C-alpha positions in Angstrom: 25.8 -30.3 -1.4 28.0 -28.2 0.9 27.7 -25.8 -2.0 24.2 -25.7 -1.8 24.1 -25.3 2.2 26.8 -22.6 2.0 24.5 -20.6 -0.2 21.4 -20.9 2.0 23.3 -19.7 4.8 24.7 -16.5 3.1 21.0 -15.8 2.0 19.5 -16.7 5.8 22.8 -14.1 7.0 22.0 -11.2 4.3 18.1 -11.4 5.1 18.8 -10.9 8.8 20.2 -7.6 8.7 17.1 -6.3 6.5 14.3 -7.7 8.5 15.9 -5.6 11.4 15.3 -2.2 9.5 11.9 -2.5 7.8 8.5 -3.1 7.7 6.3 -3.5 4.9 3.1 -3.7 4.4 1.0 -3.8 1.5 -1.8 -1.2 1.1 -5.1 -2.1 -1.2 -8.3 -0.2 -1.9 -11.3 -1.8 -3.7 -14.8 0.7 -4.1 -18.1 1.7 -5.9 -19.3 5.1 -7.0 -21.2 7.1 -4.1 -24.0 9.0 -5.8 -21.5 11.9 -6.2 -19.0 9.6 -8.3 -22.1 8.6 -10.2 -22.7 11.2 -11.4 -19.5 12.5 -12.5 -19.7 8.9 -14.5 -17.4 6.8 -11.7 -18.1 2.7 -11.9 -15.2 1.6 -9.6 -12.3 2.6 -8.0 -9.3 1.0 -7.2 -6.0 1.5 -6.0 -2.4 -0.5 -4.5 1.0 0.6 -2.9 3.2 0.0 0.1 4.4 1.5 3.4 7.5 1.0 4.5 8.2 2.0 8.4 10.0 0.8 11.0 10.1 -3.1 11.9 9.1 -3.6 15.6 6.8 -0.5 15.9 3.4 -0.9 17.4 2.7 3.1 16.6 3.6 5.1 13.7 3.2 8.7 13.0 4.1 10.3 9.5 7.6 11.1 11.1 8.2 7.7 11.5 7.2 6.8 8.0 10.5 5.5 5.6 8.5 5.4 2.6 5.2 5.7 1.0 3.6 5.4 -2.4 0.2 4.3 -3.7 -1.7 4.2 -7.4 -5.0 4.9 -7.3 -7.4 4.5 -10.7 -10.7 5.6 -10.7 -12.7 4.3 -14.1 -15.6 5.6 -15.5 -17.7 6.9 -18.6 -17.3 9.6 -20.2 -20.4 11.4 -21.6 -20.2 9.8 -24.7 -20.1 6.1 -22.6 -17.4 5.9 -23.9 -15.0 3.8 -20.9 -11.9 6.2 -19.6 -9.9 6.0 -16.3 -8.1 8.4 -14.4 -4.3 7.0 -12.5 -3.0 9.2 -9.7 0.0 8.2 -7.8 0.5 9.4 -4.0 3.8 9.7 -2.1 5.1 10.4 1.2 5.2 13.7 1.1 1.5 14.1 0.0 1.1 12.7 3.6 2.7 15.6 5.5 0.6 17.7 7.7 3.0 20.7 6.4 0.7 20.5 3.7 -2.3 22.9 2.4 -4.7 20.2 1.4 -7.8 19.2 1.7 -9.1 17.0 4.1 -5.9 17.8 6.1 -3.7 15.5 5.7 -1.6 13.5 7.6 -1.4 9.7 9.0 -1.1 7.7 11.9 -1.1 3.7 12.9 -1.3 1.2 15.7 0.0 -2.5 14.8 0.5 -5.3 17.4 4.0 -7.4 17.9 3.3 -9.4 14.7 3.0 -6.4 12.5 -0.6 -6.3 12.1 -2.1 -3.4 11.6 -4.7 -2.7 14.3 -5.5 0.6 13.0 -4.6 3.0 10.4 -5.4 6.4 9.6 -4.2 8.2 6.1 -5.3 10.8 4.4 -3.6 12.8 1.6 -2.7 16.3 0.1 -5.0 16.4 -2.9 -3.2 15.6 -5.8 -3.1 18.3 -9.3 -1.7 15.4 -12.0 -6.0 14.0 -12.2 -7.0 14.2 -15.3 -10.9 13.8 -15.9 -11.3 13.1 -12.0 -9.2 15.7 -11.0 -7.4 16.5 -7.8 -8.1 13.1 -5.9 -7.6 12.8 -2.8 -7.1 9.6 -0.2 -8.8 9.6 3.2 -8.3 5.7 4.4 -9.3 4.2 7.3 -9.0 1.2 9.3 -11.8 0.1 11.1 -14.2 1.7 9.3 -15.1 3.4 5.6 -12.6 4.5 3.7 -13.1 6.8 0.5 -10.8 8.4 -2.4 -12.7 11.9 -3.6 -12.4 15.4 -5.3 -12.1 18.2 -2.4 -14.4 20.3 -4.5 -17.5 17.9 -4.8 -16.8 15.9 -2.5 -16.6 12.0 -2.1 -16.8 9.8 -4.9 -16.0 6.4 -3.9 -16.3 4.7 -0.5 -14.8 1.3 -0.3 -13.0 -1.6 1.2 -9.0 -0.4 2.2 -7.0 -3.4 3.7 -3.2 -3.2 5.0 -1.2 -6.3 5.3 2.5 -7.2 6.2 4.3 -8.0 3.7 6.4 -11.3 3.7 9.4 -10.6 5.6 13.0 -11.3 3.0 14.2 -13.5 6.3 10.6 -16.1 5.6 11.5 -15.5 1.8 15.2 -16.4 2.5 14.1 -19.6 4.3 11.3 -20.2 1.3 14.6 -19.7 -0.9 17.1 -22.4 0.8 14.5 -25.2 1.0 13.8 -24.9 -2.9 17.6 -25.0 -2.8 18.4 -28.0 -0.9 15.0 -29.7 -2.8 16.4 -29.6 -6.0 19.9 -30.7 -4.9 18.6 -33.2 -3.2 16.6 -34.2 -6.8 20.0 -34.1 -8.1 22.0 -35.8 -6.0 19.3 -38.8 -6.4 19.8 -39.1 -10.3 
């Protein structure tokens, strides 16, 4: 039993410094095609990613971002009605206000003291690696409408964008130590 207690204490001690460094926010997007997107055969759009910012920050700009990654997929039908999809991945550099993208790239967010996102504006540079739907861009905002698009043809999909704090490492360590303790008690009773 002492070994289990030591393992739990070590896990909590290890997680402590991690929580002081950064806040991880899960990002998701689910969209439906606009009239413009429908004319290109788009049926739906979806994306997910993470944003890592300083822990405890309540006002965040591009310069504060520790890491950003977002993968966007546009699904649709080609001219022969065959299913087709196009996936682009965006990184921190795609949010840079120095990039000459369209629409103008950038990032800002406000959070409360618990890490809940109150507002967020995230606009990327265009992504040239698209295949069927080239040059995708992101224009996400909370609260309000969010969209994906193409600088040449405009908005292709409008949908719901969400940003929620990921579980903290300390919370996960606490859960793990509880599970380890429960297993230890069960083993001891046998």
